[in-house]
VOBA-1610 file (N, C-alpha, C; in pm, whole numbers, padded with zeros to 5 digits, always signed):
BEGIN
Met+14814+17222+11232Met+14725+17133+11203Met+14788+17031+11097Val+14884+17067+11001Val+14937+17012+10886Val+15019+16877+10990Leu+15089+16942+11078Leu+15170+16853+11186Leu+15086+16745+11231Val+14967+16783+11293Val+14881+16689+11364Val+14847+16590+11259Leu+14785+16629+11151Leu+14747+16508+11055Leu+14845+16437+11007Ala+14975+16482+11011Ala+15076+16391+10959Ala+15092+16294+11069Val+15083+16328+11197Val+15121+16229+11310Val+15016+16132+11297Val+14896+16159+11299Val+14773+16062+11293Val+14793+15985+11194Gly+14832+16031+11061Gly+14855+15949+10940Gly+14950+15840+10988Ala+15070+15885+11049Ala+15172+15770+11053Ala+15142+15683+11160Leu+15059+15720+11275Leu+15009+15619+11361Leu+14902+15512+11316Ala+14818+15571+11222Ala+14719+15485+11133Ala+14783+15377+11060Trp+14889+15407+10973Trp+14949+15334+10908Trp+15026+15213+10967Gly+15089+15270+11087Gly+15155+15150+11163Gly+15058+15078+11235Ala+14925+15118+11269Ala+14827+15018+11322Ala+14784+14921+11217Ile+14774+14959+11094Ile+14725+14871+10984Ile+14815+14764+10943Gly+14944+14810+10930Gly+15061+14721+10928Gly+15073+14611+11040Arg+15036+14662+11155Arg+15036+14556+11275Arg+14938+14446+11250Val+14805+14505+11229Val+14691+14411+11225Val+14718+14299+11103Gln+14773+14378+10978Gln+14800+14270+10875Gln+14894+14158+10905Asp+14987+14204+10981Asp+15094+14118+11051Asp+15017+14003+11116Leu+14944+14051+11219Leu+14874+13947+11290Leu+14777+13873+11217Ala+14730+13938+11140Ala+14638+13833+11047Ala+14731+13725+10963Gln+14817+13755+10917Gln+14912+13677+10835Gln+14978+13584+10917Lys+15000+13593+11039Lys+15094+13499+11131Lys+15007+13389+11176Pro+15055+13254+11152Pro+15006+13148+11162Pro+14961+13123+11319Ala+14844+13054+11354Ala+14794+13010+11471Ala+14911+12936+11568Pro+14923+12944+11678Pro+15023+12882+11758Pro+14979+12732+11757Arg+15071+12654+11718Arg+15061+12505+11751Arg+15183+12442+11786Gly+15168+12416+11931Gly+15280+12357+11997Gly+15365+12463+12073Gly+15488+12418+12078Gly+15579+12526+12138Gly+15546+12552+12282Asp+15607+12665+12329Asp+15588+12702+12472Asp+15435+12764+12511Arg+15388+12822+12417Arg+15261+12907+12447Arg+15149+12798+12475Ala+15079+12807+12570Ala+14976+12690+12633Ala+14859+12746+12559Val+14804+12637+12494Val+14652+12655+12429Val+14548+12635+12506Pro+14444+12720+12516Pro+14341+12707+12614Pro+14251+12592+12534Val+14203+12503+12640Val+14121+12394+12577Val+14034+12360+12659Glu+13921+12267+12625Glu+13841+12201+12713Glu+13824+12061+12698Val+13799+11997+12807Val+13815+11852+12818Val+13715+11777+12864Ala+13718+11633+12859Ala+13596+11542+12894Ala+13660+11411+12935Met+13603+11382+13037Met+13671+11239+13087Met+13629+11127+12982Ile+13726+11043+12973Ile+13738+10909+12865Ile+13653+10805+12966Glu+13537+10739+12905Glu+13453+10658+12995Glu+13482+10521+12936Arg+13453+10413+13036Arg+13453+10296+13007Arg+13326+10232+13041Gly+13242+10149+12948Gly+13128+10101+12973Gly+13072+10046+12856Pro+12918+10021+12860Pro+12845+09986+12764Pro+12808+10095+12641Ile+12797+10055+12543Ile+12745+10141+12424Ile+12688+10071+12301Glu+12586+10130+12255Glu+12497+10056+12164Glu+12482+10150+12048His+12477+10053+11921His+12451+10114+11794His+12312+10128+11773Arg+12258+10227+11766Arg+12094+10232+11757Arg+12068+10296+11610Arg+11945+10252+11560Arg+11886+10325+11449Arg+11758+10336+11460Thr+11702+10427+11424Thr+11548+10484+11437Thr+11484+10473+11283Phe+11378+10432+11281Phe+11313+10411+11137Phe+11176+10464+11187Thr+11122+10530+11072Thr+10978+10557+11086Thr+10897+10471+11006Gly+10795+10433+11062Gly+10686+10333+11017Gly+10562+10362+11045Thr+10457+10266+11025Thr+10322+10284+11026Thr+10277+10143+11091Leu+10165+10167+11174Leu+10096+10040+11240Leu+09999+09970+11151Asp+09983+09846+11156Asp+09896+09772+11056Asp+09817+09677+11159Pro+09699+09624+11131Pro+09646+09552+11194Pro+09713+09407+11169Lys+09722+09323+11277Lys+09793+09191+11247Lys+09703+09113+11138Ala+09573+09122+11157Ala+09477+09045+11078Ala+09374+09118+11047Glu+09281+09110+10928Glu+09184+09182+10895Glu+09082+09082+10808Phe+08956+09122+10832Phe+08852+09038+10775Phe+08743+09126+10706Val+08713+09113+10588Val+08620+09197+10519Val+08485+09108+10513Val+08381+09165+10576Val+08237+09099+10583Val+08187+09101+10458Ala+08145+09005+10372Ala+08067+09036+10239Ala+07968+08912+10250Pro+07814+08980+10224Pro+07726+08845+10188Pro+07762+08766+10075Lys+07727+08643+10068Lys+07720+08553+09963Lys+07604+08579+09879Val+07516+08646+09923Val+07395+08644+09833Val+07361+08802+09819Ser+07283+08830+09715Ser+07249+08953+09698Ser+07113+09007+09786Gly+07074+09133+09805Gly+06962+09152+09880Gly+06970+09296+09947Arg+06868+09342+09996Arg+06866+09461+10081Arg+06904+09438+10222Val+06977+09549+10280Val+07023+09539+10410Val+06904+09569+10499Glu+06875+09463+10563Glu+06741+09492+10647Glu+06802+09544+10807Arg+06926+09507+10847Arg+06968+09545+10966Arg+07122+09510+10978Leu+07196+09633+11051Leu+07320+09616+11080Leu+07314+09588+11220Asp+07377+09467+11273Asp+07391+09469+11427Asp+07501+09519+11498Val+07606+09561+11422Val+07730+09622+11450Val+07748+09744+11381Asp+07847+09848+11484Asp+07884+09967+11387Asp+08021+09992+11425Leu+08060+10104+11374Leu+08205+10140+11379Leu+08251+10156+11551Ala+08369+10084+11543Ala+08443+10057+11683Ala+08372+09945+11777Asp+08276+09895+11725Asp+08217+09785+11801Asp+08308+09673+11822Thr+08315+09576+11915Thr+08364+09445+11934Thr+08278+09340+11863Val+08337+09241+11789Val+08285+09145+11730Val+08355+09012+11770Thr+08263+08897+11792Thr+08302+08802+11841Thr+08293+08679+11717Arg+08393+08608+11709Arg+08393+08497+11581Arg+08265+08429+11573Gly+08213+08435+11457Gly+08090+08372+11421Gly+07963+08439+11433Gln+07990+08577+11505Gln+07873+08636+11543Gln+07792+08712+11409Arg+07655+08715+11424Arg+07590+08763+11311Arg+07590+08913+11312Val+07650+09000+11197Val+07663+09125+11188Val+07572+09197+11128Ala+07507+09150+11037Ala+07411+09200+10930Ala+07266+09100+10883Lys+07174+09159+10855Lys+07077+09063+10816Lys+07022+09119+10680Leu+07001+09041+10584Leu+06946+09080+10457Leu+06806+09040+10444Asp+06722+09119+10361Asp+06572+09077+10332Asp+06574+08933+10277Asn+06504+08855+10348Asn+06501+08716+10317Asn+06377+08656+10242Asp+06285+08749+10219Asp+06154+08691+10175Asp+06147+08635+10038Glu+06235+08648+09955Glu+06261+08569+09824Glu+06324+08439+09834Tyr+06411+08439+09955Tyr+06485+08321+09995Tyr+06387+08213+10056Val+06286+08264+10143Val+06214+08197+10203Val+06113+08127+10101Gln+06062+08207+09998Gln+05987+08153+09893Gln+06066+08052+09804Ser+06187+08070+09792Ser+06261+07967+09711Ser+06272+07833+09790Val+06270+07839+09926Val+06259+07717+10015Val+06131+07650+09998Ala+06027+07712+09997Ala+05900+07658+09968Ala+05885+07598+09857Gln+05922+07658+09755Gln+05905+07591+09612Gln+05988+07468+09601Ala+06116+07479+09677Ala+06197+07360+09663Ala+06144+07245+09746Lys+06061+07287+09850Lys+05982+07154+09908Lys+05901+07106+09841Ala+05820+07188+09757Ala+05686+07130+09686Ala+05753+07068+09568Glu+05861+07100+09502Glu+05918+07015+09387Glu+05956+06884+09454Leu+06016+06896+09545Leu+06074+06761+09632Leu+05922+06666+09649Ala+05846+06728+09697Ala+05723+06641+09719Ala+05668+06564+09613Val+05672+06668+09487Val+05592+06610+09350Val+05700+06500+09321Ala+05839+06502+09315Ala+05951+06405+09269Ala+05904+06292+09365Lys+05893+06296+09489Lys+05857+06197+09558Lys+05749+06099+09515Ala+05648+06184+09497Ala+05513+06150+09443Ala+05539+06037+09305Asn+05614+06114+09233Asn+05626+06047+09094Asn+05725+05923+09130Leu+05813+05919+09223Leu+05878+05801+09241Leu+05797+05694+09275Ala+05701+05720+09374Ala+05620+05631+09437Ala+05535+05567+09318Glu+05470+05655+09231Glu+05393+05600+09122Glu+05474+05504+09028Ala+05602+05547+08999Ala+05694+05468+08929Ala+05727+05329+08980Glu+05738+05325+09104Glu+05780+05204+09180Glu+05640+05116+09177Ser+05529+05162+09198Ser+05417+05092+09207Ser+05389+05026+09066Leu+05407+05112+08938Leu+05390+05062+08809Leu+05495+04958+08765Leu+05608+04960+08834Leu+05727+04859+08831Leu+05677+04723+08889Asn+05616+04739+09000Asn+05558+04622+09060Asn+05457+04532+08985Ile+05368+04612+08920Ile+05275+04567+08817Ile+05336+04491+08695Ala+05452+04581+08636Ala+05502+04506+08527Ala+05571+04403+08559Glu+05661+04376+08691Glu+05717+04263+08697Glu+05611+04129+08716Arg+05508+04168+08779Arg+05392+04048+08809Arg+05348+04017+08659Glu+05335+04113+08565Glu+05302+04072+08439Glu+05379+03989+08366Leu+05526+04022+08386Leu+05637+03962+08322Leu+05635+03809+08378Gln+05617+03791+08517Gln+05606+03653+08572Gln+05499+03558+08504Arg+05382+03626+08486Arg+05283+03543+08433Arg+05311+03514+08285Ala+05351+03618+08205Ala+05393+03595+08087Ala+05459+03474+08072Glu+05589+03475+08157Glu+05685+03354+08161Glu+05618+03218+08181Lys+05518+03217+08269Lys+05470+03094+08311Lys+05387+03057+08213Leu+05291+03136+08133Leu+05224+03085+08029Leu+05299+03047+07895His+05405+03097+07878His+05507+03068+07777His+05563+02940+07787Ala+05584+02914+07925Ala+05651+02785+07967Ala+05556+02661+07937Arg+05417+02682+07944Arg+05321+02584+07920Arg+05265+02592+07787Gly+05314+02688+07686Gly+05285+02683+07560Gly+05184+02767+07520Val+05105+02844+07644Val+04993+02917+07612Val+05024+03056+07542Ala+05136+03110+07613Ala+05165+03253+07553Ala+05278+03259+07450Ser+05269+03341+07356Ser+05361+03331+07243Ser+05488+03412+07281Glu+05620+03362+07202Glu+05735+03430+07255Glu+05706+03591+07241Ser+05646+03647+07163Ser+05642+03791+07137Ser+05571+03847+07274Gln+05471+03787+07331Gln+05375+03834+07441Gln+05500+03835+07554Arg+05569+03738+07573Arg+05681+03747+07680Arg+05776+03853+07651Asp+05811+03896+07534Asp+05915+04010+07491Asp+05835+04128+07526Thr+05722+04128+07505Thr+05631+04255+07537Thr+05640+04296+07702Ala+05592+04177+07763Ala+05607+04186+07905Ala+05751+04240+07957Thr+05845+04178+07897Thr+06000+04220+07950Thr+06014+04367+07909Ala+05974+04390+07800Ala+06008+04534+07756Ala+05946+04628+07850Asp+05822+04609+07891Asp+05737+04705+07983Asp+05803+04686+08141Gln+05864+04552+08157Gln+05918+04598+08270Gln+06063+04663+08305Leu+06124+04664+08192Leu+06257+04740+08180Leu+06223+04865+08180Ala+06110+04922+08105Ala+06075+05065+08089Ala+06034+05111+08242Lys+05967+05040+08315Lys+05912+05069+08434Lys+06040+05087+08527Gln+06148+05004+08531Gln+06251+05009+08616Gln+06325+05149+08578Ala+06347+05176+08435Ala+06406+05290+08401Ala+06338+05433+08453Arg+06198+05419+08447Arg+06101+05535+08510Arg+06148+05508+08651Val+06158+05427+08721Val+06188+05445+08877Val+06330+05501+08901Ala+06419+05460+08810Ala+06551+05531+08812Ala+06569+05682+08798Val+06488+05704+08694Val+06469+05872+08683Val+06400+05941+08790Thr+06293+05895+08827Thr+06203+05962+08922Thr+06291+05955+09054Gly+06370+05846+09081Gly+06469+05852+09192Gly+06562+05969+09182Ala+06612+05976+09065Ala+06729+06083+09056Ala+06658+06228+09050Gln+06525+06229+09025Gln+06464+06381+09034Gln+06453+06397+09169Val+06427+06288+09262Val+06415+06309+09407Val+06520+06348+09468Ile+06647+06285+09422Ile+06776+06363+09479Ile+06813+06484+09435Gln+06755+06505+09304Gln+06782+06658+09245Gln+06710+06756+09326Ser+06563+06720+09353Ser+06486+06816+09446Ser+06542+06819+09592Gln+06599+06719+09636Gln+06660+06734+09782Gln+06764+06831+09756Ala+06836+06803+09672Ala+06956+06913+09647Ala+06925+07060+09647Ala+06830+07088+09538Ala+06769+07194+09524Ala+06722+07276+09656Leu+06618+07191+09736Leu+06588+07219+09871Leu+06712+07277+09956Glu+06798+07196+09978Glu+06926+07211+10061Glu+06994+07346+10019Gly+06999+07381+09885Gly+07081+07500+09830Gly+06980+07613+09868Ala+06860+07598+09864Ala+06763+07707+09899Ala+06764+07743+10052Arg+06788+07648+10139Arg+06793+07678+10277Arg+06943+07736+10305Ile+07029+07681+10233Ile+07175+07735+10258Ile+07163+07897+10207Arg+07104+07923+10099Arg+07101+08076+10039Arg+07004+08155+10154Leu+06918+08091+10210Leu+06838+08167+10303Leu+06917+08168+10438Gly+07007+08075+10468Gly+07090+08101+10556Gly+07209+08228+10567Tyr+07238+08254+10436Tyr+07336+08350+10398Tyr+07286+08489+10414Thr+07157+08500+10433Thr+07082+08619+10463Thr+07122+08663+10600Asp+07160+08581+10690Asp+07218+08633+10824Asp+07371+08625+10792Val+07417+08735+10766Val+07576+08762+10747Val+07645+08742+10872Thr+07735+08658+10879Thr+07804+08641+10992Thr+07980+08657+10972Ala+08047+08688+11091Ala+08190+08718+11082Ala+08261+08606+11105Gly+08293+08521+11001Gly+08345+08383+11063Gly+08506+08380+11009Trp+08591+08458+11081Trp+08728+08436+11028Trp+08796+08333+11084Arg+08902+08305+11047Arg+08979+08173+11084Arg+09120+08235+11154Gly+09173+08160+11255Gly+09308+08206+11324Gly+09306+08311+11428Gly+09393+08357+11479Gly+09380+08474+11561Gly+09291+08467+11685Asn+09276+08593+11737Asn+09186+08602+11856Asn+09038+08577+11819Asp+08948+08551+11931Asp+08819+08536+11920Asp+08748+08647+11875Gln+08814+08785+11919Gln+08747+08895+11913Gln+08800+09001+11840Arg+08752+09073+11745Arg+08797+09193+11681Arg+08725+09297+11686Val+08776+09425+11635Val+08702+09546+11639Val+08662+09589+11469Val+08547+09637+11465Val+08496+09704+11346Val+08584+09827+11314Ala+08658+09822+11190Ala+08718+09919+11164Ala+08671+10046+11062Glu+08572+09981+10962Glu+08510+10043+10868Glu+08371+10003+10852Arg+08275+10083+10796Arg+08154+10030+10756Arg+08124+10104+10623Tyr+08077+09999+10534Tyr+08075+10039+10389Tyr+07941+10076+10350Val+07831+10038+10421Val+07675+10054+10370Val+07595+10081+10502Asp+07485+10134+10449Asp+07392+10158+10551Asp+07270+10056+10543Glu+07185+10087+10643Glu+07046+09995+10647Glu+06967+10055+10537Gly+06921+09950+10452Gly+06821+09990+10362Gly+06870+09978+10218Glu+07017+09974+10198Glu+07083+09967+10076Glu+07088+09847+10014Thr+07077+09815+09890Thr+07080+09695+09830Thr+07214+09661+09788Val+07253+09550+09823Val+07404+09508+09788Val+07410+09383+09682Ala+07514+09390+09628Ala+07541+09238+09543Ala+07590+09119+09625Ala+07605+09029+09576Ala+07693+08916+09626Ala+07835+08955+09629Asn+07900+08948+09753Asn+08045+08956+09765Asn+08068+09109+09794Ala+07966+09189+09779Ala+07996+09348+09814Ala+08030+09346+09955Pro+08147+09426+09989Pro+08189+09465+10131Pro+08093+09532+10221Leu+08069+09482+10344Leu+07984+09542+10427Leu+08071+09595+10538Leu+08158+09540+10602Leu+08230+09590+10729Leu+08367+09537+10703Arg+08467+09613+10768Arg+08616+09567+10778Arg+08649+09558+10917Ile+08680+09455+10976Ile+08700+09402+11104Ile+08838+09348+11102Val+08920+09426+11208Val+09059+09405+11203Val+09086+09363+11364Glu+09204+09293+11370Glu+09255+09236+11511Glu+09361+09321+11554Met+09323+09384+11677Met+09429+09511+11722Met+09526+09451+11820His+09507+09325+11900His+09591+09287+11979His+09644+09126+11949Pro+09764+09118+11910Pro+09866+09206+11906Pro+09848+09302+11756Ile+09934+09392+11745Ile+09944+09474+11636Ile+10072+09480+11574Thr+10074+09501+11447Thr+10211+09507+11374Thr+10248+09641+11319Ala+10379+09665+11353Ala+10449+09788+11299Ala+10539+09761+11159Val+10527+09822+11085Val+10595+09784+10948Val+10674+09936+10913Phe+10817+09886+10875Phe+10903+10011+10826Phe+10991+09941+10742Phe+11052+10009+10651Phe+11134+09986+10542Phe+11286+10004+10572Val+11379+09923+10537Val+11525+09939+10547Val+11595+09925+10409Thr+11705+09996+10411Thr+11794+10001+10300Thr+11895+09888+10322Glu+11972+09858+10213Glu+12086+09768+10228Glu+12181+09774+10320Arg+12194+09882+10368Arg+12301+09917+10451Arg+12276+09861+10616Asp+12124+09852+10632Asp+12076+09825+10741Asp+12035+09671+10759Tyr+12009+09639+10623Tyr+11917+09495+10620Tyr+12019+09381+10687Thr+12139+09387+10653Thr+12191+09249+10701Thr+12226+09273+10874Leu+12202+09392+10925Leu+12224+09397+11079Leu+12102+09343+11150Leu+11994+09326+11067Leu+11848+09293+11140Leu+11830+09147+11147Arg+11759+09098+11236Arg+11734+08933+11227Arg+11596+08925+11318Ser+11526+08807+11290Ser+11405+08806+11362Ser+11406+08757+11494Gly+11325+08824+11583Gly+11327+08812+11728Gly+11397+08929+11778Gln+11460+09025+11684Gln+11536+09123+11744Gln+11450+09245+11840Ala+11494+09281+11954Ala+11411+09354+12015Ala+11394+09506+11946Val+11284+09563+11979Val+11249+09696+11909Val+11178+09772+12017Thr+11216+09903+12042Thr+11120+09985+12105Thr+11066+10091+12014Leu+10921+10130+12046Leu+10840+10216+11956Leu+10773+10320+12040Arg+10770+10424+11974Arg+10737+10566+12023Arg+10610+10630+11918Thr+10528+10669+11967Thr+10436+10742+11877Thr+10396+10892+11936Asp+10342+10968+11851Asp+10317+11108+11893Asp+10172+11085+11973Ala+10122+11000+11947Ala+09968+11000+12017Ala+09978+10956+12171His+10083+10912+12213His+10125+10878+12342His+10264+10928+12384Pro+10269+11056+12409Pro+10428+11104+12421Pro+10461+11054+12555Gly+10596+11025+12548Gly+10672+10957+12658Gly+10621+10812+12688Ala+10546+10749+12632Ala+10510+10628+12641Ala+10610+10532+12534Val+10678+10418+12581Val+10745+10324+12516Val+10689+10191+12500Phe+10658+10139+12375Phe+10612+10006+12364Phe+10716+09934+12306Glu+10718+09795+12362Glu+10822+09719+12348Glu+10763+09598+12231Gly+10847+09576+12122Gly+10824+09471+12039Gly+10941+09390+11988Arg+10921+09279+11881Arg+11020+09213+11820Arg+11005+09193+11684Ile+11100+09198+11609Ile+11110+09159+11443Ile+11018+09029+11434Ala+10926+09031+11371Ala+10843+08896+11343Ala+10887+08861+11206Arg+10904+08954+11112Arg+10952+08885+10982Arg+11022+09016+10907Ile+11117+08967+10802Ile+11221+09032+10730Ile+11193+09011+10591Ala+11149+09092+10508Ala+11107+09042+10385Ala+11253+08997+10290Pro+11240+08884+10217Pro+11364+08818+10177Pro+11394+08893+10044Val+11324+08996+09986Val+11335+09060+09868Val+11328+09214+09887Phe+11392+09286+09803Phe+11384+09437+09803Phe+11305+09489+09690Ser+11214+09603+09710Ser+11144+09648+09624Ser+11217+09714+09509Glu+11189+09669+09407Glu+11271+09750+09259Glu+11252+09880+09271Ser+11140+09953+09306Ser+11112+10096+09298Ser+11194+10168+09400Thr+11190+10120+09532Thr+11236+10194+09624Thr+11399+10139+09669Arg+11419+10026+09641Arg+11545+09948+09693Arg+11546+09942+09828Gln+11432+09898+09897Gln+11416+09870+10037Gln+11347+09761+10064Ala+11354+09695+10182Ala+11306+09566+10215Ala+11197+09616+10326Arg+11082+09521+10326Arg+10996+09531+10439Arg+11030+09459+10573Val+10997+09528+10663Val+11027+09470+10805Val+10893+09502+10898Glu+10853+09374+10947Glu+10742+09345+11045Glu+10774+09330+11197Val+10728+09414+11286Val+10753+09403+11393Val+10607+09370+11504Gly+10617+09258+11561Gly+10496+09220+11654Gly+10510+09300+11777Ile+10376+09375+11819Ile+10361+09441+11944Ile+10239+09391+12012Asp+10260+09369+12142Asp+10157+09344+12242Asp+10054+09471+12236Asn+09934+09461+12244Asn+09862+09583+12253Asn+09737+09548+12338Pro+09750+09500+12466Pro+09637+09455+12544Pro+09528+09563+12572Glu+09575+09688+12561Glu+09478+09811+12613Glu+09443+09881+12499Leu+09483+09826+12376Leu+09441+09891+12241Leu+09475+10034+12246Gln+09576+10069+12288Gln+09641+10222+12285Gln+09691+10245+12137Leu+09760+10162+12077Leu+09825+10175+11945Leu+09693+10131+11838Lys+09686+10224+11742Lys+09565+10195+11637Lys+09646+10174+11490Pro+09581+10106+11407Pro+09625+10087+11289Pro+09621+10225+11229Gly+09730+10250+11131Gly+09739+10368+11070Gly+09817+10477+11136Met+09858+10442+11280Met+09945+10555+11317Met+10099+10550+11294Phe+10142+10666+11277Phe+10295+10650+11279Phe+10379+10615+11390Val+10477+10554+11376Val+10578+10523+11482Val+10714+10537+11461Arg+10799+10556+11558Arg+10938+10544+11540Arg+10989+10441+11587Ala+11061+10340+11529Ala+11104+10203+11559Ala+11258+10226+11587Thr+11303+10189+11713Thr+11424+10206+11738Thr+11471+10074+11759Val+11597+10019+11688Val+11644+09904+11689Val+11790+09909+11733Val+11823+09814+11830Val+11963+09814+11870Val+12044+09720+11770Leu+12119+09750+11697Leu+12204+09693+11575Leu+12313+09631+11645Asp+12380+09679+11721Asp+12515+09638+11802Asp+12537+09685+11911Arg+12588+09611+12016Arg+12618+09638+12150Arg+12748+09592+12182Val+12836+09692+12252Val+12959+09662+12317Val+12945+09688+12465Glu+12989+09568+12551Glu+12948+09590+12672Glu+13065+09674+12761Asp+13196+09650+12697Asp+13301+09707+12774Asp+13390+09779+12666Ala+13351+09924+12655Ala+13402+10011+12523Ala+13469+10128+12599Thr+13564+10185+12532Thr+13631+10320+12559Thr+13539+10407+12486Ile+13491+10498+12570Ile+13405+10575+12493Ile+13448+10742+12531Val+13443+10820+12422Val+13470+10965+12413Val+13365+11038+12358Pro+13343+11165+12365Pro+13224+11251+12301Pro+13273+11270+12144Glu+13189+11282+12075Glu+13242+11287+11914Glu+13310+11405+11889Gln+13282+11502+11981Gln+13355+11633+11961Gln+13514+11609+11977Ala+13561+11507+12045Ala+13706+11488+12073Ala+13765+11427+11937Leu+13692+11357+11850Leu+13747+11307+11728Leu+13810+11403+11633Val+13946+11369+11596Val+14021+11473+11507Val+14069+11396+11390Arg+14050+11450+11271Arg+14123+11378+11159Arg+14233+11436+11102Arg+14351+11357+11096Arg+14474+11412+11085Arg+14582+11314+10996Asp+14590+11364+10870Asp+14695+11287+10763Asp+14588+11168+10719Gly+14474+11161+10736Gly+14383+11057+10703Gly+14363+10952+10795Ser+14403+10976+10928Ser+14377+10910+11038Ser+14283+10981+11154Asp+14192+10904+11206Asp+14101+10939+11313Asp+14205+10922+11453Gly+14184+11036+11532Gly+14254+11016+11662Gly+14200+11122+11774Val+14258+11126+11872Val+14209+11221+11969Val+14325+11255+12034Phe+14337+11385+12121Phe+14423+11446+12214Phe+14415+11419+12322Val+14491+11346+12420Val+14496+11273+12552Val+14565+11382+12645Ile+14497+11434+12745Ile+14582+11506+12836Ile+14688+11411+12896Ala+14808+11491+12923Ala+14897+11400+12993Ala+14883+11410+13140Asp+14957+11343+13200Asp+14924+11311+13371Asp+14936+11449+13423Asp+15035+11506+13405Asp+15077+11658+13449Asp+14947+11769+13425Gly+14869+11731+13327Gly+14762+11823+13302Gly+14799+11951+13214Lys+14937+11944+13181Lys+14981+12050+13101Lys+15011+12035+12954Ser+15003+11932+12900Ser+15013+11888+12780Ser+14952+11774+12724Val+14953+11761+12582Val+14850+11680+12529Val+14961+11555+12444Ser+14869+11459+12423Ser+14949+11352+12326Ser+14859+11289+12231Trp+14899+11286+12098Trp+14812+11252+12008Trp+14789+11104+11984Arg+14670+11056+11998Arg+14658+10905+11973Arg+14573+10882+11864Val+14607+10781+11761Val+14546+10712+11657Val+14447+10622+11721Val+14325+10636+11673Val+14209+10556+11714Val+14148+10489+11593Glu+14085+10359+11626Glu+13985+10282+11549Glu+13825+10342+11598Val+13751+10398+11508Val+13634+10450+11550Val+13514+10296+11545Gly+13444+10298+11643Gly+13354+10187+11667Gly+13202+10265+11650Val+13131+10207+11732Val+12984+10245+11756Val+12980+10381+11820His+12860+10445+11730His+12812+10600+11767His+12689+10557+11860Gln+12673+10650+11965Gln+12547+10676+12045Gln+12529+10788+12109Asp+12427+10876+12062Asp+12390+10997+12136Asp+12511+11080+12150Gly+12579+11121+12070Gly+12694+11203+12077Gly+12830+11128+12146Arg+12809+11014+12158Arg+12920+10948+12197Arg+12974+10850+12108Val+13090+10817+12122Val+13149+10717+12032Val+13260+10621+12071Gln+13254+10498+12049Gln+13349+10408+12083Gln+13487+10419+11991Val+13611+10424+12083Val+13727+10430+12008Val+13807+10319+12058Ile+13906+10251+11976Ile+14000+10163+12002Ile+14137+10206+11968Gly+14204+10197+12069Gly+14387+10254+12078Gly+14449+10224+12185Asn+14555+10263+12183Asn+14645+10242+12319Asn+14670+10410+12372Gly+14671+10394+12515Gly+14699+10506+12585Gly+14582+10592+12598Leu+14455+10520+12603Leu+14336+10598+12598Leu+14298+10612+12752Thr+14331+10700+12853Thr+14295+10694+12976Thr+14266+10865+13020Lys+14193+10869+13144Lys+14160+11003+13193Lys+14084+11091+13107Gln+14154+11202+13030Gln+14090+11300+12976Gln+14126+11324+12819Val+14028+11354+12733Val+14066+11387+12582Val+14008+11542+12587Val+14063+11600+12459Val+14036+11772+12438Val+13911+11765+12357Thr+13818+11838+12387Thr+13688+11831+12315Thr+13683+11986+12247Leu+13761+12073+12288Leu+13763+12212+12222Leu+13887+12255+12209Gly+13936+12308+12078Gly+14071+12366+12075Gly+14168+12284+12002Gln+14128+12156+11960Gln+14201+12066+11889Gln+14286+12138+11765Gln+14215+12206+11693Gln+14261+12259+11577Gln+14395+12350+11591Leu+14421+12387+11716Leu+14555+12448+11756Leu+14651+12371+11809Leu+14629+12227+11821Leu+14725+12131+11880Leu+14804+12062+11796Asp+14910+12012+11840Asp+15008+11901+11776Asp+15032+11809+11897Asp+15108+11704+11870Asp+15160+11619+11955Asp+15257+11680+12067Asn+15222+11690+12183Asn+15311+11747+12303Asn+15287+11880+12311Ser+15172+11941+12227Ser+15131+12076+12277Ser+15107+12110+12412Ala+15143+12222+12460Ala+15117+12277+12592Ala+14989+12315+12593Val+14907+12300+12699Val+14766+12330+12706Val+14744+12387+12823Ser+14634+12476+12844Ser+14589+12528+12981Ser+14424+12464+12963Ile+14379+12409+13079Ile+14234+12357+13054Ile+14145+12441+13112Gly+14066+12496+13031Gly+13983+12626+13047Gly+13833+12561+13115Gly+13810+12450+13098Gly+13657+12380+13125Gly+13668+12236+13131Arg+13590+12165+13195Arg+13589+12027+13220Arg+13445+11994+13187Met+13425+11925+13075Met+13292+11894+13017Met+13287+11738+13048Gly+13167+11712+13120Gly+13117+11570+13115Gly+13218+11488+13218Asn+13238+11517+13338Asn+13285+11431+13430Asn+13186+11314+13468Asn+13053+11354+13434Asn+12948+11240+13456Asn+12955+11126+13330Thr+12909+11022+13378Thr+12907+10912+13312Thr+12760+10873+13249Arg+12741+10827+13147Arg+12605+10786+13098Arg+12583+10621+13106
//
């Protein structure tokens, strides 16, 4: 038993030493031993630099309907999600007080006109008296003071005609104002610009409520076209321009892609977020997109029509330089090629350099050096995109 134990111990000690030697031995790089690798084809074709931003949808325009006078809401002619035409009446206020104000203004105007007629009649009498006084004074029958009295009376009557005439104008203005206020009890949606039809987005009051002047009743929005808003940092700001094409997706319509173009780019950055606002115009004839929805906006920032493209896994950084291992013509060794990295897209990358043809190593590069022997264990991506 002692002998058996001694033999087992010796074998175990030798196995441990062998494992330690293997663990300390560096991985083979180069030399005659072929390193198993996986490869992919080097492609030629277009590639795009895309960025996706998260944003929200805003109506292109909105209009808050508010009455110009106070009163009780007698009737609402539209409700949430109803279509409204420009100039349409959307609510009616109780107008009893305003009807009475019109009637009172009419009566005051009639009184003012009657006063004017009386003043004009008295002026005619005063002018005839003045003419008689001047004739009598010329013949020496009337004194100078009598003529002066007639002149003063005529001037007073002229002043009274002017005052009553002004009162007529004032009463006419008051009547017109009363009529205008009466018209304000029919609340209309009279926005400017944009389409002739919009949609009621919010209702703030119910029938029977008493509202003050300029209190909001309804919020009406224009949904075609609609605006997507997102914010960008300084890194992407200089790559954007007005008119740039944008594709948008939303969770409300999975699989659907909406097209738009950048309409406006803010000329300043927010001091709190250090981001700039970007607005995208989108046609929305079927009203599928609704204000308030979240969207993902993808913008093509750059496009190269004829690029050399490799998988991102093929890139290796050695001695401060980016490069790839290219399979030699015999398929048994590799060559190290330093490259300049360009546009990235969906796991692919544009590379610029010499000798970039056929295949590159995508797995096993950590074991390779220039001219290392390889054995190709898999070929990834003979397809092109």
